[in-house]
N, C-alpha and C positions, 0 to 999 in steps of 0.2 A: 432648321431655324426659319422663322419667318421674316421675309425682307419687309422692313417697315419704311423703306424709302418712298414707296408710293403715297404714304400719308401726306407728305408735304404738296405732292401734285394734286391729290385729292382736295386738300384745303384751298389750294390755288384755284381749282376749278369751282369750288363752292363760291369763293369770293368773286370770281368772274361772272357767275351767273347772278349773284346778288347785285353786282354792280350794274349789269345789263338791265336787270328789272327796275332798279331804282331810276335809271335813265330812260325808262319807258320803251327799251328795245326788246319788246316782248317775243318777237320772232326769233331774234338772235339768242336770246335767253333760252327759249324752247330748244333751239338747236344744240346749244351748249349742254343743256340738261340731258338731252338725248345722248350725246356723246359721252358725258360723264356716266350715265347709267350703263352704256355699253362697256365702258372701261370696268365699272364695278362688277357686272356680270363676268367679264373675263377674269378678273382678279378672283372672284369667288370659285370659278371653276378651277383655277390654279390650286387653291388651298382646300378644296373640297375634301380630298383624302385626309387631310389633317383634321378637319372638323368632324369626320365620321368616326374618328378613333375615340 
């Protein structure tokens, strides 16, 4: 079974990035986006075997 609890965290990360951009804090938004993508890549690696079937 796929653990969907990470979806809430991902949505919070999206909102944080948008908030930073809205406030003109582009460098912080860039760093937050980088961290978000790193987490996404890690999650994809974990579910890769499921996706390949």
